[in-house]
Structures are given as structure tokens and as C-alpha cells.
N, C-alpha and C positions, 0 to 999 in steps of 0.2 A: 636101282636097290640103292647105292651110294648116297644116291640123294635120301633118300629116306633114313638112310642109318645119320647119315650126319645133321639131318632135322630131329632126329631124337636126341644125339647128343647135345646141341644146343638146346633142346627142349629139357634136356636136362639140368644142363649147366644154368638155364635161367630160372629152372624151380627149386636146385639148390641155391643162388642169388636170392631169390624170396625167403626162402626160408632162415637164412641169415640176418637178412632185414628185420624180418619179425622177432626173432631173439635179442635184436640190440636195443638197448634203453639207454637213455640219458643220463648223467653222471647227478647223483643229488644234489650238488653243489648248485649246478645249473638251475634245478628246479627249483630249490630254498630262495636263491637269487629273484628268478621269475613271481615268484608269489610273495615277495616279500614286495617287489616293486608294485604290484597289484592293490598288495593291499595299502601301500602307501598313497596310491593315486585313488582309492576310495575312502579315505579318510578326510575330513573337513580340515580345512585350514587353520582353522581357530576352533577355540575351545567349546563346551557346550553353553555357556553361560552367557558367551557373544551370541549365539542363534534365538537368543530370545531379547536382546537388547533391540533391534527393530521393532518386532512387533510392540516390545513394550512402550517404544517412543512414541510408536503412532496412534498407541490406545491413552497416552499420558494426552497426545495432541488435541485429539479427539475430546477428551473431559475437559480441556481447558477450553475449548472452543464452544462447548457447550454452556460451560459454567456462564461463560462473557457474555454468551449470546441471548441467557436467562438473566443476568443481572443486567442488561441493558434496556431487556423489555419490560424489567420491574422497574425502572426508574423514572418517578413520576413526572409528567411534564410540568416546566417550570412555569407556563402558563396559565397552571390551574391550581387550585388552592384546595387542599384538602377540607372534607367535610366535619370533622371534629375539631380545624382551625377557624374555621371560618363560619360563623351563624348565616351569612347572608353569601348565594352564589353569586351575586353581582358586585358584592365589596370590590372584587379584581376588576381594574380599569386595562383592559388590553391598550389603550393607547400608552400605558405607561412603560410597555415593550418597546415599543416603537420610539420615545422620549429617551428612552435608555441605550437602543442602537445608533441615535442621532447624537445623543452626547458622547458616546465612542466614536463616531464620524469625526465628531467637533475637534475632539482629543488627536486624531490622527491628522487633522487638518492642521493643527496646532505646532504637532510634532514636526512635519513635515513628511508625513508616509502615508497620503491620503488619498483614496481611490477615487476617480472621478467620478464614477458609476454612481457609486454611495454617495458620492456629495452631490453629486444631482437630484439622487432621490432623495435626500434629506432635507435638500433644499426647497424643493420642493412641497414638500409635505411639514414646512416649519409654521410654528403656532407663533403668537405674538410672546409667549413667555421664551419660547427659543430664538426668537429676533432678537432679545434682550440680551443672550448669552454668546450671538454670533462673534466670531473675533473681528476686531476692528482694524486693519490695516490703514486706512484713509482716516483721518482724525474730522473731527467734524466741521471744520470751514472746508475741508474736501467735500465733505457730503452735504454741504450747502443745497448746491445746483446740480445738475445733471451734469452740464459743462466740466464745472472742475472734478467732478467725483470719474469721470470716463478720463481725464487729464491724470488725475492720481493712480488709477489701473493701468494706464500705460505709462505714467512713470515706474510702477511696478515691475511690469514686463519689460521694460529697459534694464533695469537694476538686476535683472535674471531671477527675480521671485515669481516664478511662474505658479506657484501653489496658491501664494498670498493674491496674486492678483486675479487667479480662477475662483479663488473664496468668495472676492470682493466684488469680482462680477456675475457669479450666481445673485448676490445679494443686491448688487446693482442691478440684474434684470428683472429680479423679482418686483422692486422697488418702481421701475420706470421701465415696465413691458413695452411702452410705447416708442421708446430712444432708440 
């Protein structure tokens, strides 16, 4: 019987402890501090205006890109003439575009910033008119014979004038293909 009594007393103590805990409350200041920290953590770190900056930037980028694409696709081809400007569609000679490109290559060659492949393409398609405007680094006496012309080209290479020598060699090879 004493065991039953001890157990009843212990049950009564445990029940009283639970009743006391059920009545216990946290201080209002602690509740307020926790609620304030939760509110601060949920708030965005920047203002409402800044929320719209990124989507507006994307929209502006898309709009500008679209405008550029439309502008580029509507630019007329420089190789074609408008119908109201020219009465004859065949009045434009496509070879003149090639002549302009070749003249540009020759100007690059004279300035020393020549692209070797562009020069070789330009020299292969040269017309007699263009041969007259070719740069001449070897004089007429040197060009008189194939041997003297080749010596002039070798002298240009020896003097460190590789671009000029290359230009002369291209003209030389076109003039004397069997040499």
C-alpha cells in the first residue's frame, strides 16, 4: 500500500507541475522583440521603386534590340538602286563594287596595312584600268626585263619592304606567269 500511496503523491506532484506550466506566459517585451525581428526579416531590403528597375531594364533592352533589328533589315542594299531613282535596272554595274573594294585594298597596300589574301584576290581580278593605278615600287627601267624586275623585288625584300615587295611580286607574277 505504501507503493500506491507514493505513486499517487508523485502523480499529484506531476499534475501540479503541469498545471503551473500551463499558466506560465512569456513576457510581452520578448514577444514584441520576436515579432519585430520577424517583420524586419520579411521586409525587402530595398524600396518598391527598386523592385521595378530590373523588369524595366529588360523591357528597354528588348525594345531597343527589336528597333535595331527592324532598322537593319529595312536598310536598302547598297548594291541595288531604287526603282524611282534609276529608270533602267541594269544601269548599275556590279563590277563597280568590286572596283571599289580593289581600290580600297590598293590604298591599304600603299599605307602598309595590307591583307595578303585580299591583295591576292584583288590582283587576280585586276583589269587593265586597274593595272594603270597599281603602285609602282620598281621603276620602268627595272620593269623592262623579267630579270631586272626580279632583282628589284629581291632588293625591296632585302631592304625590309615586305609589303611593297609582295605587291610588286603579285604584279610580276601576273605579268610573267612562266618566270
